[in-house]
Each structure stands twice: as structure tokens, then as C-alpha cells.
C-alpha positions as CSV (number, residue, x, y, z in Angstrom):
1,V,0.3,-0.1,0.1
2,V,2.0,2.9,-1.3
3,T,0.2,6.7,-0.3
4,G,-1.0,8.1,-3.5
5,V,-0.9,5.1,-5.6
6,P,-3.9,2.5,-6.3
7,T,-3.9,-1.0,-4.4
8,K,-2.5,-3.9,-6.5
9,V,-2.6,-7.6,-5.7
10,Y,0.2,-9.6,-6.4
11,S,-0.5,-13.4,-6.3
12,F,1.9,-16.0,-6.6
13,D,0.8,-19.9,-7.0
14,Y,2.9,-23.0,-6.3
15,I,5.7,-23.7,-9.1
16,G,8.0,-26.2,-7.0
17,A,10.7,-23.8,-6.5
18,V,11.4,-20.3,-5.0
19,Q,10.4,-16.9,-6.3
20,T,11.4,-13.2,-6.1
21,F,9.4,-10.4,-5.8
22,T,11.2,-6.9,-6.5
23,A,9.0,-4.0,-4.9
24,P,7.7,-1.6,-7.7
25,Q,7.8,1.7,-5.3
26,S,8.8,2.2,-1.7
27,G,5.7,1.7,0.5
28,T,3.7,-0.5,3.3
29,Y,2.9,-4.3,2.0
30,K,0.3,-6.7,3.5
31,I,1.1,-10.1,2.9
32,E,-0.4,-12.9,3.3
33,T,0.7,-16.8,3.1
34,W,-1.1,-20.5,3.3
35,G,0.7,-23.4,3.9
36,A,0.1,-26.7,1.7
37,Q,-2.4,-29.5,2.3
38,G,-1.7,-32.4,3.9
39,G,-4.0,-34.9,5.4
40,G,-4.9,-31.4,7.5
41,Y,-5.3,-27.9,5.8
42,G,-2.4,-25.5,5.4
43,G,-1.8,-22.5,8.1
44,Y,-2.7,-19.2,7.3
45,S,-0.7,-16.0,8.3
46,T,-0.5,-12.5,7.5
47,G,1.8,-9.4,8.1
48,I,3.2,-5.7,7.2
49,A,6.6,-5.2,5.5
50,T,7.8,-2.0,4.7
51,L,10.0,-2.2,1.8
52,N,11.5,0.1,-0.7
53,S,11.5,0.4,-4.5
54,G,14.0,-2.3,-5.6
55,N,14.0,-4.4,-2.3
56,S,13.8,-8.0,-3.1
57,I,11.5,-10.8,-1.2
58,Y,12.1,-14.4,-1.9
59,L,8.9,-16.4,-1.9
60,T,8.7,-20.4,-0.8
61,I,5.3,-21.7,-2.0
62,G,4.7,-25.2,-0.1
63,G,3.7,-27.7,-2.4
64,K,0.7,-30.4,-1.3
65,G,1.7,-33.5,0.0
66,E,1.2,-36.9,-2.0
67,D,-1.4,-38.6,-1.8
68,G,-1.8,-42.3,-0.6
69,I,-2.9,-44.8,-3.0
70,Y,-2.3,-48.2,-2.0
71,Y,-3.3,-50.4,1.0
72,D,-2.2,-53.6,0.2
73,Q,2.1,-53.4,-0.6
74,I,4.8,-51.0,0.9
75,A,4.8,-47.7,-0.8
76,Y,6.5,-44.6,0.1
77,Y,5.1,-40.7,-0.4
78,T,6.7,-37.6,-0.7
79,G,5.7,-34.4,1.4
80,G,5.0,-31.2,-0.5
81,Y,7.8,-29.3,-1.1
82,N,9.2,-26.6,1.6
83,G,9.6,-29.6,4.5
84,G,6.5,-31.8,4.4
85,G,6.7,-34.6,6.1
86,N,7.3,-38.8,4.0
87,A,4.4,-41.1,4.6
88,Q,4.6,-44.6,4.0
89,S,1.6,-47.1,3.1
90,D,1.9,-51.2,4.1
91,S,-0.2,-54.2,4.1
92,S,-2.6,-52.8,6.5
93,T,-2.6,-48.9,6.0
94,T,-2.5,-46.1,3.9
95,W,-1.0,-42.6,4.5
96,G,-0.7,-39.4,2.9
97,A,2.2,-37.0,3.2
98,G,2.4,-34.2,4.8
99,G,2.2,-30.2,3.0
100,G,4.8,-28.0,2.8
101,A,5.0,-24.6,4.7
102,T,4.9,-21.2,2.7
103,S,7.7,-19.0,3.8
104,I,9.2,-15.5,2.9
105,Q,12.4,-14.5,2.7
106,T,14.4,-10.9,2.7
107,S,17.6,-13.0,1.5
108,L,17.7,-16.2,-0.6
109,I,19.6,-19.3,0.8
110,G,20.3,-22.3,-1.2
111,D,17.5,-22.9,-2.8
112,G,15.5,-20.9,-0.8
113,Q,13.5,-23.7,1.5
114,L,12.9,-23.0,4.8
115,K,15.0,-25.6,6.5
116,N,18.0,-23.3,4.9
117,Y,17.3,-20.8,7.3
118,E,18.1,-22.3,10.8
119,N,21.1,-20.0,11.4
120,S,19.8,-17.2,9.4
121,R,16.1,-16.6,11.1
122,S,15.9,-12.6,11.2
123,N,15.4,-13.2,7.3
124,I,12.4,-15.0,7.8
125,L,9.7,-12.5,6.8
126,I,6.5,-14.7,7.5
127,V,5.7,-18.4,7.3
128,S,2.6,-20.5,7.1
129,G,2.7,-24.4,8.0
130,G,2.0,-27.1,5.8
131,G,-1.2,-29.9,7.3
132,G,0.1,-32.9,8.8
133,G,-0.2,-36.2,6.6
134,G,-3.6,-38.4,7.2
135,G,-4.9,-42.0,6.5
136,W,-6.3,-45.0,7.1
137,Y,-5.4,-47.8,9.5
138,Y,-6.8,-51.3,8.6
139,R,-7.4,-52.3,5.0
140,Q,-10.4,-54.2,6.0
141,Y,-11.9,-50.9,7.4
142,L,-11.1,-49.1,4.1
143,I,-13.3,-51.6,2.5
144,E,-16.2,-52.0,4.7
145,P,-16.3,-48.7,6.9
146,T,-17.6,-49.0,10.7
147,S,-17.8,-47.0,13.3
148,S,-14.6,-48.0,14.3
149,N,-11.8,-45.6,15.9
150,Y,-8.9,-47.1,13.4
151,L,-10.5,-45.0,10.6
152,P,-9.8,-42.1,9.7
153,N,-6.4,-41.0,10.9
154,N,-7.1,-37.3,10.0
155,G,-3.6,-35.0,9.9
156,G,-3.8,-32.0,12.1
157,S,-3.9,-28.9,10.3
158,G,-0.9,-26.1,10.3
159,G,-1.3,-22.7,12.0
160,G,-0.1,-19.5,11.8
161,Y,0.8,-19.5,15.4
162,A,0.7,-23.3,16.4
163,G,-0.5,-26.3,14.5
164,G,-3.0,-28.1,15.3
165,N,-2.9,-31.7,16.7
166,G,-3.2,-34.9,14.8
167,T,-5.4,-37.7,15.3
168,T,-4.9,-41.7,16.5
169,H,-5.9,-44.6,17.5
170,Y,-3.0,-44.6,20.1
171,T,-3.0,-42.6,23.2
172,S,-0.5,-40.6,22.5
173,I,-1.0,-38.3,19.7
174,A,0.9,-36.1,17.0
175,T,1.3,-32.7,17.8
176,G,1.2,-29.5,15.5
177,G,4.8,-27.4,15.6
178,T,4.9,-23.8,17.3
179,Q,6.8,-20.5,16.9
180,I,9.7,-22.6,18.8
181,S,9.9,-26.2,17.9
182,G,8.6,-28.9,15.5
183,G,5.6,-31.2,16.7
184,A,6.3,-34.0,18.4
185,N,5.3,-37.4,16.8
186,A,3.0,-39.8,18.6
187,K,4.6,-42.7,20.7
188,T,3.9,-45.8,19.8
189,G,7.0,-48.0,20.6
190,Y,8.5,-47.5,17.4
191,D,10.6,-45.0,16.2
192,A,10.3,-42.3,13.6
193,P,12.2,-39.0,12.5
194,E,11.1,-36.0,14.8
195,A,10.0,-32.7,12.8
196,A,13.0,-30.3,12.7
197,F,13.1,-26.6,11.8
198,G,11.9,-26.3,8.3
199,T,10.8,-29.8,8.0
200,G,8.0,-32.2,9.3
201,G,8.0,-35.4,11.0
202,N,8.2,-38.5,8.6
203,Y,5.7,-41.4,9.1
204,N,7.2,-44.9,10.4
205,Y,4.3,-47.0,9.1
206,K,4.1,-48.8,12.6
207,S,3.3,-45.6,14.7
208,S,0.2,-45.2,12.7
209,N,-0.5,-42.1,13.8
210,S,-1.0,-38.5,11.7
């Protein structure tokens, strides 16, 4: 929003790579971002940035997590661009991967993904978290749905301040990430990689959580 200049909206869609916006005029710009969907919706964030004419910012638009399509074999599904957690199916389960975050930075480090800025956090303007992965447990319930708590296991939604929790039929749920830490995996007696700065936790099929 520049005094005396009509408001103009600049929109950026997902392309799987970092994009650059160069301010055409000095002024105050409203920024809105949406994280990508997984088994839960991506988060929404908004803020204000003052940019001088010619200043560049770098936009990393998150990608949707890959859908889980098999429930009778081991298969792997890739998390969405910009940090989405991976997923896996086996003979009894099928799981979709997590969505990637959308982030905007004042500098370009590496390929521009959020994980590259762990030691340069002051360069990050805004982040919207991606949705967690989700899925179905036990194929007989997928084929013949019942009211069993084995299905579905919905992913937690991303958040501006804190992400939502996932669901599971275990007693320990997977938690959403916050401003200062990644979410925790559900604890089921099996190890699965935890979330870290700029990346979602990866799924171990035996943990059966979202």
C-alpha cells in the first residue's frame, strides 16, 4: 500500500521452486501466506512489511503432500515442497504425506527452502505451516467402513501461531508445530524421525499416527 497509489495485488502460485518479488515502489505491503494441504489444511498467516523500491523478497510456496493410494503393499509418499513430512503404506494401512510450509525471506539461501534458514532466522519475514499427513489404518475398515476408531486418522492443520494436533487410535497423539519447535510424533514404541526446523516429521508405518 503506497500513499497516493491504487492498491495492487501480487499473487504467487506453487511452482516447486523459490520465486522473487521486487518492490516496484517504496511503501508498506500487506503479506498473506497459506501453507499447503496434507491430511489437514495448511495454516494462514498475515503481516505488514515495509519495502523500499527495488528491494527483493523470496517466496517459497509450499506444495501439497503426495496422496496415499495403496493399502496392500509397501509404498512411499513424498511430503510437499518446503518441508512436508513423508509417508508410507504397508499391507494394512495407507497414508498421505504432509504439506509443505509457505515462507517468505529477505535473502536467498540455497534453494530458498525454509530449512536453510535455521541459522538466519532474522531473514524470515513470515511462515505458514503445512497440514500434517493423514490416512487409514487396517484395510478391512477401508473396504468396509465401520464406526471403528481405526479410521480415519486425520492430519492436524497447520497454524499461524501453532499447528493443530493429529489424530490416532493410540493414546499419544502427534502434535502441531509451534513458533519455537517442531511437533512431536505420537509415541507408539517405534521410532520415526521427528520434525525439525523447516521440516515435518516423517512417518513410520508402525506408528499409525497423523
